[in-house]
KOLVOLO-98143 format. One record per atom (N, C-alpha, C): residue in one letter; residue number from 0; atom name; x, y, z. Coordinates in steps of 0.001 Angstrom, whole numbers. Each point is the difference from the previous one (the first is absolute). Layout:
N
SESE,rest,nr,atom,east,north,up
SESE,A,NUM,CA,X,Y,Z .
...
This chain:
120
SESE,rest,nr,atom,east,north,up
SESE,M,0,N,69280,109296,103243 .
SESE,M,0,CA,-649,1492,-886 .
SESE,M,0,C,-408,-349,-1262 .
SESE,L,1,N,529,-1027,-564 .
SESE,L,1,CA,-248,-371,-1411 .
SESE,L,1,C,-1025,-839,-19 .
SESE,A,2,N,-78,-498,1029 .
SESE,A,2,CA,-997,-1558,641 .
SESE,A,2,C,-1452,760,242 .
SESE,R,3,N,510,1127,615 .
SESE,R,3,CA,-1126,541,1136 .
SESE,R,3,C,-1462,666,-1450 .
SESE,H,4,N,984,413,-1008 .
SESE,H,4,CA,-787,686,-601 .
SESE,H,4,C,-374,-274,-1432 .
SESE,D,5,N,477,-1582,-277 .
SESE,D,5,CA,-232,-1062,-699 .
SESE,D,5,C,861,335,-1571 .
SESE,S,6,N,912,635,391 .
SESE,S,6,CA,922,792,-1117 .
SESE,S,6,C,771,-1469,-560 .
SESE,P,7,N,-161,520,-1798 .
SESE,P,7,CA,1105,-1347,-277 .
SESE,P,7,C,1671,667,-647 .
SESE,A,8,N,-7,1192,812 .
SESE,A,8,CA,1575,486,-229 .
SESE,A,8,C,891,-1163,580 .
SESE,E,9,N,1075,219,-270 .
SESE,E,9,CA,978,-478,601 .
SESE,E,9,C,1321,643,229 .
SESE,I,10,N,823,-298,1370 .
SESE,I,10,CA,805,688,384 .
SESE,I,10,C,1542,-285,-249 .
SESE,W,11,N,425,948,-721 .
SESE,W,11,CA,1249,-653,-630 .
SESE,W,11,C,1215,1024,1162 .
SESE,I,12,N,1306,-556,55 .
SESE,I,12,CA,964,1141,519 .
SESE,I,12,C,1138,114,-1446 .
SESE,T,13,N,-531,918,-705 .
SESE,T,13,CA,731,489,-1006 .
SESE,T,13,C,1575,453,-338 .
SESE,E,14,N,433,422,1358 .
SESE,E,14,CA,1187,252,226 .
SESE,E,14,C,848,-392,1524 .
SESE,T,15,N,659,-851,77 .
SESE,T,15,CA,827,-184,1316 .
SESE,T,15,C,1310,-586,-262 .
SESE,G,16,N,909,235,877 .
SESE,G,16,CA,1431,-393,-334 .
SESE,G,16,C,506,340,1609 .
SESE,Y,17,N,1542,-23,-456 .
SESE,Y,17,CA,769,-99,1234 .
SESE,Y,17,C,1364,129,-477 .
SESE,S,18,N,773,1127,241 .
SESE,S,18,CA,1443,249,-133 .
SESE,S,18,C,1061,-755,761 .
SESE,T,19,N,1031,-305,-727 .
SESE,T,19,CA,1086,-795,453 .
SESE,T,19,C,1210,238,283 .
SESE,W,20,N,-301,1195,-3 .
SESE,W,20,CA,1141,742,218 .
SESE,W,20,C,836,-53,1292 .
SESE,N,21,N,-1122,-422,1031 .
SESE,N,21,CA,1366,-164,919 .
SESE,N,21,C,-446,-1737,623 .
SESE,D,22,N,-1158,-601,-201 .
SESE,D,22,CA,163,-1327,188 .
SESE,D,22,C,-1287,-541,-1244 .
SESE,E,23,N,551,-975,-56 .
SESE,E,23,CA,-561,-981,-1401 .
SESE,E,23,C,-1022,-1035,691 .
SESE,L,24,N,142,-384,1067 .
SESE,L,24,CA,-817,-660,899 .
SESE,L,24,C,-1602,665,34 .
SESE,V,25,N,301,1410,580 .
SESE,V,25,CA,-1607,511,120 .
SESE,V,25,C,-370,244,-1276 .
SESE,Q,26,N,360,3,-997 .
SESE,Q,26,CA,-1159,-509,-1215 .
SESE,Q,26,C,-595,-1076,-323 .
SESE,V,27,N,894,-962,420 .
SESE,V,27,CA,-905,-1506,178 .
SESE,V,27,C,-895,8,919 .
SESE,L,28,N,157,608,1142 .
SESE,L,28,CA,-1204,223,1141 .
SESE,L,28,C,-836,807,-609 .
SESE,S,29,N,-67,908,-618 .
SESE,S,29,CA,-585,1147,-592 .
SESE,S,29,C,-1035,-929,-476 .
SESE,F,30,N,384,-657,-1471 .
SESE,F,30,CA,-440,-825,-750 .
SESE,F,30,C,-1099,-601,516 .
SESE,A,31,N,584,-1200,1097 .
SESE,A,31,CA,-781,-708,322 .
SESE,A,31,C,-1173,335,938 .
SESE,D,32,N,256,1144,781 .
SESE,D,32,CA,-948,979,370 .
SESE,D,32,C,-1293,396,-838 .
SESE,A,33,N,533,277,-1346 .
SESE,A,33,CA,-1157,874,-552 .
SESE,A,33,C,-793,-1322,-784 .
SESE,L,34,N,513,-1322,-31 .
SESE,L,34,CA,-628,-1334,-954 .
SESE,L,34,C,-1041,-205,1255 .
SESE,T,35,N,-85,498,1374 .
SESE,T,35,CA,-847,-288,1017 .
SESE,T,35,C,-979,741,-270 .
SESE,A,36,N,-196,1521,-589 .
SESE,A,36,CA,-982,592,14 .
SESE,A,36,C,-1394,-582,-927 .
SESE,P,37,N,-1181,361,550 .
SESE,P,37,CA,-1180,-550,-767 .
SESE,P,37,C,-547,865,-1231 .
SESE,V,38,N,987,-334,-1152 .
SESE,V,38,CA,148,770,-1132 .
SESE,V,38,C,-265,-954,-1452 .
SESE,E,39,N,-528,588,-733 .
SESE,E,39,CA,-138,-1300,-1230 .
SESE,E,39,C,1074,158,-772 .
SESE,R,40,N,591,1157,-33 .
SESE,R,40,CA,1802,4,-820 .
SESE,R,40,C,685,988,655 .
SESE,L,41,N,1474,-77,-289 .
SESE,L,41,CA,1137,515,1053 .
SESE,L,41,C,1226,304,-1544 .
SESE,Y,42,N,230,1102,-58 .
SESE,Y,42,CA,752,424,-617 .
SESE,Y,42,C,1382,703,612 .
SESE,W,43,N,1152,-472,-261 .
SESE,W,43,CA,912,245,537 .
SESE,W,43,C,910,1271,-514 .
SESE,F,44,N,807,959,729 .
SESE,F,44,CA,-48,1277,-846 .
SESE,F,44,C,946,-557,-1545 .
SESE,C,45,N,1309,-458,368 .
SESE,C,45,CA,845,-28,-1311 .
SESE,C,45,C,818,-1537,459 .
SESE,A,46,N,148,-4,-1551 .
SESE,A,46,CA,878,-1694,262 .
SESE,A,46,C,1486,9,-13 .
SESE,E,47,N,321,1468,-451 .
SESE,E,47,CA,1733,265,-141 .
SESE,E,47,C,69,1224,489 .
SESE,D,48,N,1125,-16,590 .
SESE,D,48,CA,384,1526,925 .
SESE,D,48,C,226,1001,-1190 .
SESE,L,49,N,-357,1517,449 .
SESE,L,49,CA,65,932,-748 .
SESE,L,49,C,1462,288,-526 .
SESE,A,50,N,781,274,-1107 .
SESE,A,50,CA,1183,78,-480 .
SESE,A,50,C,509,1193,1020 .
SESE,E,51,N,1308,202,535 .
SESE,E,51,CA,841,1066,893 .
SESE,E,51,C,-15,1523,-551 .
SESE,S,52,N,-217,-231,-1976 .
SESE,S,52,CA,174,925,-423 .
SESE,S,52,C,-1430,531,-459 .
SESE,R,53,N,-1093,-528,776 .
SESE,R,53,CA,-1441,565,-648 .
SESE,R,53,C,-192,1164,1505 .
SESE,N,54,N,-999,254,-730 .
SESE,N,54,CA,-823,1302,1429 .
SESE,N,54,C,-1178,-929,325 .
SESE,T,55,N,-781,316,1015 .
SESE,T,55,CA,-1057,-758,713 .
SESE,T,55,C,-953,1104,-385 .
SESE,M,56,N,-1337,-256,457 .
SESE,M,56,CA,-1043,1011,-5 .
SESE,M,56,C,563,1398,800 .
SESE,D,57,N,495,-351,1066 .
SESE,D,57,CA,456,1155,654 .
SESE,D,57,C,1206,724,-21 .
SESE,G,58,N,867,-747,-1240 .
SESE,G,58,CA,982,871,-591 .
SESE,G,58,C,1648,-868,258 .
SESE,F,59,N,585,251,-508 .
SESE,F,59,CA,1462,-773,276 .
SESE,F,59,C,414,158,1299 .
SESE,H,60,N,142,-1475,523 .
SESE,H,60,CA,377,-473,892 .
SESE,H,60,C,-166,794,1777 .
SESE,N,61,N,-1459,292,-156 .
SESE,N,61,CA,-646,709,1071 .
SESE,N,61,C,-32,-875,1200 .
SESE,D,62,N,-424,-1405,-465 .
SESE,D,62,CA,-129,-993,1072 .
SESE,D,62,C,519,-1353,-699 .
SESE,E,63,N,905,-198,858 .
SESE,E,63,CA,403,-971,-862 .
SESE,E,63,C,-195,-1684,27 .
SESE,R,64,N,-948,-40,1139 .
SESE,R,64,CA,-993,-769,-120 .
SESE,R,64,C,-646,-230,-1190 .
SESE,E,65,N,-440,612,-702 .
SESE,E,65,CA,-866,-200,-1373 .
SESE,E,65,C,858,-929,-1125 .
SESE,Y,66,N,1309,162,201 .
SESE,Y,66,CA,1107,-763,-914 .
SESE,Y,66,C,-388,-1450,269 .
SESE,H,67,N,-593,-344,1233 .
SESE,H,67,CA,748,-1613,52 .
SESE,H,67,C,-1902,-548,453 .
SESE,L,68,N,-1056,212,-973 .
SESE,L,68,CA,-1071,-771,423 .
SESE,L,68,C,-194,-935,-669 .
SESE,G,69,N,1109,-832,-991 .
SESE,G,69,CA,-640,-804,-892 .
SESE,G,69,C,108,-1006,564 .
SESE,L,70,N,10,-1619,-525 .
SESE,L,70,CA,302,-1114,417 .
SESE,L,70,C,1288,-344,-507 .
SESE,R,71,N,-79,308,-1320 .
SESE,R,71,CA,1864,98,-345 .
SESE,R,71,C,703,1537,194 .
SESE,R,72,N,1167,-75,-138 .
SESE,R,72,CA,1097,848,-54 .
SESE,R,72,C,-59,463,-1058 .
SESE,E,73,N,281,1296,-226 .
SESE,E,73,CA,346,950,-1272 .
SESE,E,73,C,375,-1009,-733 .
SESE,N,74,N,1425,-1046,124 .
SESE,N,74,CA,472,-775,-1040 .
SESE,N,74,C,-541,-1180,-240 .
SESE,G,75,N,-1259,72,531 .
SESE,G,75,CA,-723,-1390,-385 .
SESE,G,75,C,46,-1224,1425 .
SESE,D,76,N,1117,-141,719 .
SESE,D,76,CA,-245,-478,1046 .
SESE,D,76,C,-700,-405,643 .
SESE,P,77,N,-826,-1163,442 .
SESE,P,77,CA,-790,-178,830 .
SESE,P,77,C,-102,411,1627 .
SESE,K,78,N,-815,758,631 .
SESE,K,78,CA,576,100,1246 .
SESE,K,78,C,-814,-980,794 .
SESE,V,79,N,-196,-443,1195 .
SESE,V,79,CA,-643,-714,1098 .
SESE,V,79,C,-1207,-383,-404 .
SESE,L,80,N,-865,928,11 .
SESE,L,80,CA,-1372,-225,-331 .
SESE,L,80,C,-198,-476,-1400 .
SESE,A,81,N,977,-129,-1323 .
SESE,A,81,CA,-234,-277,-1003 .
SESE,A,81,C,162,-1489,-91 .
SESE,R,82,N,1394,-333,603 .
SESE,R,82,CA,474,-1229,149 .
SESE,R,82,C,-733,-1116,714 .
SESE,V,83,N,-569,326,1099 .
SESE,V,83,CA,-810,-405,950 .
SESE,V,83,C,-1390,-416,-752 .
SESE,W,84,N,-699,810,-731 .
SESE,W,84,CA,-1092,309,-443 .
SESE,W,84,C,-92,-1371,-1628 .
SESE,A,85,N,1106,77,-589 .
SESE,A,85,CA,573,-673,-1158 .
SESE,A,85,C,259,-1518,647 .
SESE,E,86,N,388,-438,1063 .
SESE,E,86,CA,355,-1074,219 .
SESE,E,86,C,-1183,-945,1052 .
SESE,G,87,N,-851,910,388 .
SESE,G,87,CA,-563,-348,940 .
SESE,G,87,C,-1457,230,-476 .
SESE,G,88,N,-275,509,-798 .
SESE,G,88,CA,-1564,688,131 .
SESE,G,88,C,-609,1019,725 .
SESE,L,89,N,-839,201,262 .
SESE,L,89,CA,-845,1172,818 .
SESE,L,89,C,62,-979,1713 .
SESE,A,90,N,-282,-1202,57 .
SESE,A,90,CA,336,-841,1141 .
SESE,A,90,C,1446,87,147 .
SESE,G,91,N,1442,111,-800 .
SESE,G,91,CA,837,181,968 .
SESE,G,91,C,425,1559,341 .
SESE,V,92,N,-897,1045,-679 .
SESE,V,92,CA,325,1095,325 .
SESE,V,92,C,-448,-93,1607 .
SESE,A,93,N,-1337,-354,-41 .
SESE,A,93,CA,-868,81,1639 .
SESE,A,93,C,1324,-1053,1104 .
SESE,A,94,N,452,-861,-709 .
SESE,A,94,CA,992,-755,1007 .
SESE,A,94,C,1177,776,190 .
SESE,A,95,N,802,698,-730 .
SESE,A,95,CA,805,1136,234 .
SESE,A,95,C,-314,1074,903 .
SESE,A,96,N,-1308,360,-261 .
SESE,A,96,CA,-128,1198,926 .
SESE,A,96,C,-253,-533,1604 .
SESE,R,97,N,-712,-995,-41 .
SESE,R,97,CA,-205,-742,1493 .
SESE,R,97,C,1512,-100,373 .
SESE,A,98,N,960,-829,-546 .
SESE,A,98,CA,1306,-180,493 .
SESE,A,98,C,1145,1238,434 .
SESE,G,99,N,-468,688,-1081 .
SESE,G,99,CA,1112,1490,115 .
SESE,G,99,C,-935,803,875 .
SESE,G,100,N,-1223,106,180 .
SESE,G,100,CA,-642,1071,846 .
SESE,G,100,C,291,-298,1598 .
SESE,A,101,N,598,-1410,42 .
SESE,A,101,CA,-178,-268,1381 .
SESE,A,101,C,1457,217,653 .
SESE,D,102,N,1108,3,-1212 .
SESE,D,102,CA,1304,228,316 .
SESE,D,102,C,512,1269,-149 .
SESE,S,103,N,-602,772,-432 .
SESE,S,103,CA,570,977,-320 .
SESE,S,103,C,-168,1193,1141 .
SESE,D,104,N,442,1112,-272 .
SESE,D,104,CA,80,1118,1167 .
SESE,D,104,C,-1945,765,-769 .
SESE,A,105,N,-683,-41,31 .
SESE,A,105,CA,-1486,629,-410 .
SESE,A,105,C,-860,1063,791 .
SESE,S,106,N,911,204,1285 .
SESE,S,106,CA,-621,749,582 .
SESE,S,106,C,-517,1676,-501 .
SESE,W,107,N,421,129,-764 .
SESE,W,107,CA,-101,1340,-850 .
SESE,W,107,C,-1281,-22,-1189 .
SESE,R,108,N,57,-1389,-103 .
SESE,R,108,CA,-725,-331,-922 .
SESE,R,108,C,-1778,229,150 .
SESE,P,109,N,-640,659,-815 .
SESE,P,109,CA,-1530,340,25 .
SESE,P,109,C,-682,-1324,-33 .
SESE,F,110,N,232,-1148,-614 .
SESE,F,110,CA,-611,-1483,224 .
SESE,F,110,C,766,-872,734 .
SESE,A,111,N,960,117,693 .
SESE,A,111,CA,561,-817,544 .
SESE,A,111,C,-1014,-1138,700 .
SESE,D,112,N,-951,1257,1232 .
SESE,D,112,CA,-649,-829,587 .
SESE,D,112,C,-1155,-1345,-500 .
SESE,R,113,N,173,412,-1605 .
SESE,R,113,CA,-992,-1093,-1083 .
SESE,R,113,C,755,-951,-233 .
SESE,A,114,N,1073,-652,96 .
SESE,A,114,CA,1276,-604,-726 .
SESE,A,114,C,-972,-975,-47 .
SESE,D,115,N,-535,-755,1031 .
SESE,D,115,CA,-1079,-1375,98 .
SESE,D,115,C,-969,393,-558 .
SESE,A,116,N,-503,977,-602 .
SESE,A,116,CA,-1473,350,-840 .
SESE,A,116,C,478,-764,-1702 .
SESE,V,117,N,1101,-139,-251 .
SESE,V,117,CA,516,-351,-1321 .
SESE,V,117,C,-508,-1561,-406 .
SESE,A,118,N,-967,-180,-983 .
SESE,A,118,CA,-366,-1375,-37 .
SESE,A,118,C,919,-586,-945 .
SESE,A,119,N,53,-1376,115 .
SESE,A,119,CA,594,-681,-626 .
SESE,A,119,C,-396,-519,-1456 .
């Protein structure tokens, strides 16, 4: 669309993330999937989980998933994505997504059929 109209505009993903309330591996897969998007910039939702004592935008504990969107837990401990990213960079995240996507029960995941699309 931008090329067709010779637009200098860029496409950014300004908020994406995945709650680790049930599964930390899916956060790795979601992040790796987002990295394949044809965008100039990508912003992950948050670095640290929301403190259990705080409200979300929708109120106090209306949706438990909203408390588990960070790369680190509330106490600062890194989750799988944070550890993989720190140890292997973005290539490490892509490799972990490829390995984890094949070994996990991803049938309910919306991007499960795109696991092979994750770039190294």
